[in-house]
C-alpha positions in Angstrom: -132.3 -43.6 50.6 -135.8 -43.5 49.0 -137.7 -46.7 48.8 -137.3 -48.6 45.6 -139.6 -48.2 42.6 -141.9 -51.2 43.2 -145.6 -50.4 43.1 -146.9 -49.7 46.5 -150.3 -51.0 47.4 -151.9 -48.4 49.8 -154.5 -49.7 52.2 -154.4 -47.2 55.0 -153.3 -44.0 53.3 -152.7 -41.6 56.1 -150.4 -38.7 55.5 -148.3 -39.0 58.6 -146.8 -35.5 59.1 -150.0 -33.6 58.1 -152.2 -36.1 60.0 -154.5 -36.3 57.0 -155.4 -39.1 54.7 -155.3 -39.7 51.0 -158.9 -38.5 51.0 -157.5 -35.2 52.1 -159.6 -33.3 49.6 -162.5 -35.7 49.1 -165.4 -37.4 50.8 -165.2 -39.6 53.8 -164.9 -43.3 53.0 -167.5 -45.9 54.0 -167.6 -47.4 57.4 -165.9 -50.4 56.0 -162.7 -48.4 55.5 -161.8 -47.2 59.0 -158.8 -45.0 59.5 -158.8 -43.5 56.0 -160.2 -40.2 56.9 -159.0 -37.7 59.5 -161.3 -34.8 60.6 -158.8 -32.0 60.5 -159.6 -31.3 56.9 -162.4 -28.8 56.3 -164.5 -28.5 53.2 -163.1 -26.3 50.4 -164.7 -22.8 50.1 -166.6 -22.5 46.8 -165.6 -18.9 46.4 -162.1 -19.2 47.9 -158.8 -18.9 46.3 -158.3 -17.0 43.1 -159.7 -17.0 39.6 -159.6 -14.4 36.8 -162.0 -14.0 33.8 -160.2 -14.2 30.4 -157.2 -15.9 31.8 -155.9 -19.4 32.6 -154.8 -19.3 36.2 -152.3 -21.8 37.8 -149.9 -22.5 40.6 -150.2 -20.2 43.6 -148.0 -19.4 46.6 -149.2 -17.4 49.6 -147.6 -15.5 52.5 -148.9 -13.3 55.2 -147.5 -9.8 55.0 -146.5 -7.4 57.7 -149.7 -5.6 56.9 -151.7 -8.6 58.1 -153.1 -9.4 54.7 -152.5 -12.6 52.7 -150.6 -12.2 49.5 -150.9 -14.7 46.7 -148.5 -14.9 43.8 -149.9 -16.8 40.9 -149.4 -17.6 37.2 -151.8 -16.4 34.5 -151.8 -16.3 30.7 -154.4 -15.3 28.1 -157.4 -17.6 27.7 -157.3 -17.3 23.9 -154.2 -19.5 24.0 -154.4 -23.3 24.7 -153.8 -24.0 28.3 -150.9 -26.3 27.4 -148.4 -25.1 26.1 -149.7 -21.5 26.4 -148.0 -21.1 29.8 -144.6 -21.8 28.3 -144.6 -18.7 26.0 -147.0 -16.2 27.6 -147.3 -16.7 31.4 -146.8 -13.9 33.9 -146.8 -13.9 37.7 -149.4 -11.7 39.2 -150.2 -10.6 42.8 -153.6 -10.9 44.6 -154.6 -10.0 48.1 -157.1 -11.2 50.7 -157.9 -10.4 54.3 -158.2 -14.1 55.0 -156.1 -17.1 53.9 -159.2 -18.7 52.3 -159.9 -15.6 50.1 -161.4 -14.8 47.7 -158.2 -13.1 46.6 -158.5 -9.9 44.6 -156.1 -9.0 41.8 -153.6 -6.3 42.8 -150.8 -6.0 40.3 -148.5 -7.8 37.8 -145.5 -8.8 39.9 -143.3 -10.2 37.1 -144.4 -9.1 33.6 -142.8 -9.9 30.3 -139.6 -7.8 29.8 -138.2 -8.7 26.4 -136.9 -11.7 24.6 -133.3 -10.8 25.3 -133.8 -11.6 29.0 -133.6 -15.2 30.3 -137.1 -14.7 31.8 -138.3 -12.3 29.2 -141.3 -14.1 27.8 -142.6 -16.3 30.6 -142.6 -16.2 34.4 -144.3 -19.2 36.1 -144.3 -21.5 39.1 -144.0 -18.8 41.9 -142.9 -19.7 45.4 -142.8 -16.8 47.8 -140.6 -16.8 50.9 -139.3 -14.1 53.3 -135.9 -13.7 55.0 -135.6 -11.0 57.6 -137.0 -7.9 55.9 -136.8 -9.2 52.3 -139.5 -11.0 50.3 -137.9 -13.5 48.0 -139.9 -14.8 45.0 -138.5 -17.9 43.5 -139.9 -18.7 40.0 -139.4 -20.3 36.6 -138.5 -18.1 33.7 -138.2 -18.7 30.0 -137.8 -16.8 26.7 -138.0 -17.3 23.0 -137.2 -15.1 20.0 -140.5 -15.3 18.2 -143.3 -12.7 17.8 -146.1 -12.7 20.3 -148.7 -15.4 19.5 -152.2 -14.3 18.7 -153.2 -17.4 16.7 -153.7 -20.4 19.0 -153.5 -22.7 16.1 -149.8 -21.9 15.8 -149.1 -23.0 19.3 -148.9 -26.8 19.6 -146.6 -29.2 21.5 -144.7 -29.7 18.3 -144.2 -26.0 17.3 -140.9 -24.2 17.5 -142.4 -21.9 20.1 -142.9 -24.7 22.5 -139.6 -26.5 21.9 -137.5 -23.4 22.4 -139.5 -22.0 25.3 -139.4 -25.4 27.1 -135.6 -25.8 26.6 -135.1 -22.3 28.1 -136.8 -22.9 31.4 -134.6 -21.8 34.3 -135.0 -20.9 38.0 -134.5 -17.4 39.3 -135.4 -15.1 42.1 -136.8 -11.5 42.5 -136.7 -9.6 45.7 -138.6 -6.7 47.3 -139.0 -5.0 50.7 -142.8 -5.0 50.1 -145.2 -7.7 48.9 -146.5 -5.1 46.5 -143.1 -4.6 44.9 -141.3 -3.2 43.0 -139.5 -6.5 42.4 -135.8 -6.5 41.6 -135.1 -9.2 39.0 -131.7 -10.7 38.3 -129.9 -10.7 34.9 -129.2 -14.4 35.2 -131.0 -17.4 36.8 -129.8 -18.8 40.1 -130.1 -22.3 38.8 -129.1 -23.2 35.3 -128.8 -26.4 33.3 -125.5 -28.4 33.2 -124.4 -30.8 30.4 -124.4 -34.5 31.0 -126.5 -34.3 34.1 -130.2 -35.1 35.0 -130.8 -31.4 34.6 -129.1 -30.8 31.3 -132.3 -29.8 29.4 -134.3 -27.6 31.8 -134.9 -26.8 35.5 -138.3 -25.6 36.8 -140.8 -25.8 39.6 -138.7 -24.5 42.5 -139.7 -25.2 46.1 -137.3 -23.5 48.6 -136.8 -23.6 52.3 -134.8 -20.7 53.8 -133.3 -21.6 57.2 -132.8 -19.1 60.0 -129.1 -18.7 59.1 -130.0 -17.7 55.6 -129.0 -20.9 53.9 -131.4 -22.5 51.4 -132.5 -26.0 50.5 -134.1 -25.9 47.0 -136.0 -28.8 45.5 -136.7 -28.5 41.8 -138.0 -30.3 38.7 -135.6 -31.1 35.8 -135.2 -33.0 32.6 -132.1 -34.3 30.9 -131.4 -33.6 27.2 -132.3 -36.2 24.6 -131.4 -36.7 21.0 -134.9 -37.4 19.6 -137.9 -35.0 19.6 -139.0 -33.5 22.0 -135.3 -33.6 22.9 -135.7 -34.4 26.6 -136.2 -37.3 28.9 -138.5 -38.0 31.8 -139.0 -35.7 34.8 -136.7 -35.9 37.8 -136.7 -34.1 41.2 -133.3 -32.7 42.4 -131.9 -30.9 45.4 -129.7 -27.8 45.4 -128.2 -26.0 48.4 -126.8 -22.5 49.0 -125.5 -20.5 51.9 -127.7 -17.6 50.8 -130.7 -17.2 48.6 -128.6 -15.3 46.1 -126.5 -18.3 45.6 -124.3 -19.9 44.3 -126.3 -23.1 44.4 -124.7 -26.6 44.5 -126.8 -29.4 43.0 -126.6 -32.9 44.6 -125.4 -35.2 41.9 -128.2 -37.8 42.1 -131.9 -36.9 41.9 -134.2 -37.9 44.8 -136.9 -38.9 42.4 -136.6 -40.0 38.7 -137.9 -42.6 36.3 -135.0 -44.9 37.3 -134.8 -44.0 41.0 -138.0 -44.4 43.0 -140.4 -43.0 40.4 -141.4 -40.1 38.2 -143.0 -37.2 40.2 -143.4 -33.5 39.9 -144.8 -30.3 41.6 -142.8 -30.5 44.8 -143.8 -28.6 47.9 -141.0 -28.5 50.6 -141.3 -27.6 54.2 -139.5 -28.1 57.5 -140.5 -28.6 61.2 -139.0 -30.0 64.3 -139.1 -33.5 62.8 -137.1 -32.6 59.7 -137.9 -31.9 56.1 -141.1 -33.0 54.3 -142.0 -33.1 50.7 -145.4 -33.3 49.0 -145.3 -34.2 45.3 -147.6 -35.4 42.5 -147.2 -39.1 41.5 -147.0 -38.5 37.8 -147.5 -42.2 36.7 -149.1 -43.7 39.8 -146.2 -46.1 40.3 -145.7 -45.1 44.0 -149.2 -44.6 45.2 -151.2 -46.8 42.9 -153.1 -43.7 41.7 -152.0 -41.6 38.7 -151.7 -37.9 39.5 -152.3 -38.4 43.2 -150.1 -36.8 45.9 -147.5 -38.5 48.0 -145.3 -37.5 50.9 -141.7 -38.2 51.8 -139.5 -37.3 54.7 -135.8 -36.4 55.3 -133.5 -35.5 58.2 -131.1 -33.5 56.1 -132.9 -32.7 52.9 -130.7 -35.0 50.8 -131.5 -38.6 51.9 -135.3 -39.1 51.5 -137.7 -41.9 52.4 -141.3 -42.3 51.4 -143.8 -42.1 54.2 -145.0 -45.5 55.5 -148.4 -44.8 53.8 -147.3 -42.3 51.1 -150.6 -41.6 49.4 -151.5 -38.0 50.4 -154.5 -36.9 48.3 -156.5 -37.7 45.2 -158.3 -35.4 42.7 -161.6 -35.7 44.6 -162.7 -32.5 46.3 -165.4 -32.0 49.0 -166.8 -28.5 48.7 -168.5 -26.4 51.4 -171.9 -26.9 49.9 -171.6 -30.6 50.5 -171.0 -31.6 46.9 -168.1 -33.9 45.9 -166.3 -33.5 42.7 -163.6 -35.3 40.8 -161.4 -32.5 39.4 -160.1 -32.5 35.8 -156.6 -31.7 37.2 -155.4 -31.0 40.7 -151.7 -29.9 40.9 -149.1 -27.6 42.3 -149.8 -28.2 46.0 -148.7 -25.4 48.3 -149.0 -25.3 52.1 -149.4 -22.1 54.1 -147.4 -22.2 57.3 -148.4 -20.0 60.2 -146.6 -20.1 63.6 -144.9 -23.2 62.5 -148.1 -25.1 61.6 -149.6 -26.0 58.2 -153.0 -24.3 58.2 -154.1 -24.3 54.6 -153.4 -26.2 51.4 -153.6 -24.5 48.0 -154.0 -26.3 44.7 -154.2 -25.4 41.0 -157.3 -27.0 39.6 -159.5 -27.1 36.5 -162.8 -28.5 35.4 -163.4 -31.0 32.7 -162.9 -34.8 32.5 -159.2 -34.6 32.8 -156.3 -33.5 30.5 -155.1 -29.9 30.2 -156.8 -29.2 26.9 -160.2 -30.6 27.9 -161.0 -27.8 30.4 -163.0 -24.6 30.0 -161.5 -22.8 33.1 -158.8 -23.1 35.7 -158.2 -21.5 39.1 -156.5 -21.8 42.4 -158.4 -23.3 45.3 -157.8 -23.6 49.0 -158.4 -26.3 51.6 -158.5 -25.1 55.3 -157.2 -27.4 58.0 -158.5 -27.6 61.5 -156.3 -26.2 64.2 -154.5 -28.7 66.4 -156.6 -29.8 69.4 
């Protein structure tokens, strides 16, 4: 089982399985803090990752294609809308390409555009996670819809508006498949993971993070909220686990969440991977109750993907970034961690980030950045 929800005081915050510390993205600590910094983390390239003028950009997922190029799938939505909740009503998943994992990635095409309010994912596609099974690329994502006209007036879009309430409640998880990273993508008429009454995922499901095993079976970690009677009609975030014998489904959800407000703590933005030691999970500590630092990252481990334990020193990263020019910056937000795995090893970490003092609506721009890791010695 996961450790209980008591506040964990982190002294030596070394991310065990990655062999990197909670200063993974930041500056080295002083000499009085030995052991808190591991030298396999390289500085972040200033021009790496992906950004796009005129758009908010968020949440990337990267895979190396058979063509040798690196293919990034990333969410974008018009910059004229507020960052939050603009993504709920107008996001689309686009495809960008680079010859190196660091980038910069160049826009290629729109992978999953809007396709009409009558579809479950007709108005927003978001939170992409790319995987490949045999000769098929599988794009897991969150989709949503709403029956309203397109929004051109940002003043109409608030957290209290009907646009937001309806779009949030319609968040579901689906897949699209293709034989090429360039598409075309075959989308399904229904999500692979829907809500269910009287469960911890009765209001919405989102933020999929899959692992496809060699036999084709899938372990899927996802974010959820339960329905509530009072506005905004939902409870706190939870992280659940679903399983299927094939990526098409059907998916069976484990009855109890692995993280929740009442069980271990409230986290989001899961990244799941597997190696010879088992399953590993990198998530954002939403309230700071598990790491002692709000919006920092933490790591957990599991032998079967169902029973999870926090790492002995779970704090994985903070919002502090060390750039290639030697500058150190506290980012406004740092979320949606994703790890690129090559030949069974984590080689790069990708993050959605933004400028500003913190808070989604205090930023002027957002983009996806990348942190290279040194090769094993």
